[in-house]
Every structure is written in structure tokens, then in C-alpha cells.
C-alpha positions as CSV (number, residue, x, y, z in Angstrom):
1,M,89.5,85.6,100.1
2,T,89.2,86.9,96.6
3,A,91.6,88.2,94.0
4,A,90.9,91.8,95.2
5,I,93.9,91.6,97.5
6,N,96.8,92.3,95.2
7,P,99.9,91.9,97.3
8,P,101.7,88.6,97.5
9,L,100.9,86.8,100.8
10,S,102.3,83.9,102.7
11,T,99.7,81.3,103.5
12,S,99.7,78.5,106.0
13,P,98.3,75.0,106.0
14,L,97.6,75.4,109.8
15,L,95.4,78.5,109.2
16,P,93.5,77.9,105.9
17,G,92.3,81.2,104.3
18,V,94.7,83.4,106.3
19,G,97.5,85.3,104.6
20,V,100.3,87.5,106.0
21,S,102.8,90.0,104.7
22,L,105.3,92.5,106.2
23,N,104.5,96.0,104.9
24,V,107.3,98.6,104.9
25,K,106.6,102.2,104.4
26,P,109.6,104.2,103.2
27,P,111.7,105.9,104.5
28,Q,111.4,103.8,107.7
29,V,113.1,100.5,108.4
30,A,110.1,99.4,110.5
31,F,107.3,97.2,109.2
32,N,103.8,96.2,110.1
33,V,102.7,92.6,110.1
34,V,99.5,92.5,108.1
35,V,97.1,89.6,108.5
36,F,94.3,88.9,106.1
37,S,91.5,86.5,107.1
38,P,88.0,85.5,106.2
39,E,85.2,87.3,108.1
40,G,84.4,85.3,111.3
41,Q,87.6,83.2,111.1
42,E,90.2,85.6,112.6
43,P,93.3,83.8,113.9
44,E,93.2,85.0,117.5
45,E,96.1,82.7,118.6
46,L,98.3,84.3,115.9
47,Y,97.3,87.8,117.1
48,E,98.2,86.8,120.6
49,G,101.6,85.4,119.4
50,L,102.4,88.7,117.7
51,R,101.4,90.7,120.8
52,A,103.6,88.4,122.9
53,V,106.7,89.5,121.0
54,G,105.7,93.2,121.2
55,F,103.7,93.8,118.1
56,K,100.6,95.8,119.0
57,P,97.4,96.3,116.9
58,R,97.5,99.4,114.7
59,P,94.4,101.4,113.7
60,Q,92.4,99.2,111.4
61,P,91.1,100.2,108.0
62,P,87.4,100.1,107.3
63,Q,85.9,96.6,106.8
64,S,86.3,95.1,103.4
65,P,83.8,92.7,101.7
66,D,86.8,90.5,101.0
67,G,87.5,89.7,104.6
68,V,89.4,91.2,107.6
69,R,92.7,93.0,107.5
70,R,94.6,93.5,110.8
71,S,97.9,95.3,111.1
72,F,100.4,94.9,114.0
73,G,103.4,97.1,114.5
74,R,106.1,97.7,117.0
75,D,107.7,101.0,118.1
76,G,111.5,101.2,118.3
77,T,113.9,103.7,119.9
78,G,114.7,105.5,116.6
79,M,113.2,108.9,115.5
80,F,109.4,109.0,115.6
81,G,109.3,105.5,117.0
82,G,111.2,104.0,114.1
83,W,113.6,101.1,114.4
84,T,117.4,101.2,114.7
85,I,119.3,98.7,112.6
86,P,119.9,96.3,115.5
87,E,116.2,96.6,116.4
88,R,115.2,95.8,112.8
89,E,117.3,92.6,112.9
90,R,115.9,91.5,116.3
91,F,112.2,92.5,115.6
92,T,112.2,90.9,112.2
93,A,113.6,87.7,113.6
94,E,111.0,87.6,116.4
95,A,108.2,88.3,114.0
96,R,109.3,85.7,111.4
97,R,109.9,83.1,114.2
98,T,106.3,83.7,115.5
99,L,104.9,83.5,112.0
100,R,106.7,80.2,111.4
101,R,105.2,78.7,114.5
102,F,101.8,79.2,112.8
103,G,103.0,77.7,109.5
104,F,103.9,80.9,107.6
105,A,107.1,80.6,105.6
106,F,108.7,83.0,103.1
107,V,106.6,86.0,104.3
108,P,107.0,88.7,101.7
109,E,108.2,92.2,102.5
110,I,106.0,94.7,100.6
111,R,107.4,98.2,100.2
112,Q,104.7,100.8,100.1
113,T,104.8,104.2,98.5
114,A,104.0,107.3,100.6
115,D,100.4,107.1,99.6
116,G,100.2,103.5,101.0
117,L,100.1,101.6,97.7
118,P,102.5,98.8,96.9
């Protein structure tokens, strides 16, 4: 991965070259788990772990020359599929627990602006 990816990422010794972040888009309390990986080295087991706790693949942005970016989100029972406060606590714990199983610690929460930029 190159320096073109600006947000801070959590990395794992178990999945070299893979980085993750939790991206929050205000005003929602929900987040997407965003996984960056080198082309051809996508962490399928991590993807399966996220799906197992209810995070589903979101529409993907166009391919980047810097690698692959996959986004996983989970709908809640709040307005427009947003999360309630209890859901945020539970879903966040489930996502972080899954990420820790794959060696990701201290995963940053990145707050995005309405135009999608951090």
C-alpha cells in the first residue's frame, strides 16, 4: 500500500499489508468497517468474520491503483437503518472483537464530512 491512503489505519501482524478503520458519517452513529488490502491479497477470512457478525458488503468504490478497498456495514433499527445507542454499543463490540481475532488492535474511528472526506 502506498502513502495515497491518508486516514490512519490499524494493521495486523497476522495479515501483512492489510489495514482497517471504522468510518463514521455524521449525523449517524453507525459506522462502516473499511478494509484496505493489496490487489490479489484480499483477506477473505476477515470478510467472512465480519459477515458472521452481521456486517454486509456495501457498494464498492472504483478500483484504485493503490489496492482494494472494501466497506462493510450493518443496518440497525433506527431511522433510515441507523443504529440506536444500545445497537451502537453492541455492534461496535462485535466488530472490534472480530477485528481483534485477526490481530487488529486500536482500530481508529474516522469521522467523515458530508462529502465523504475525513
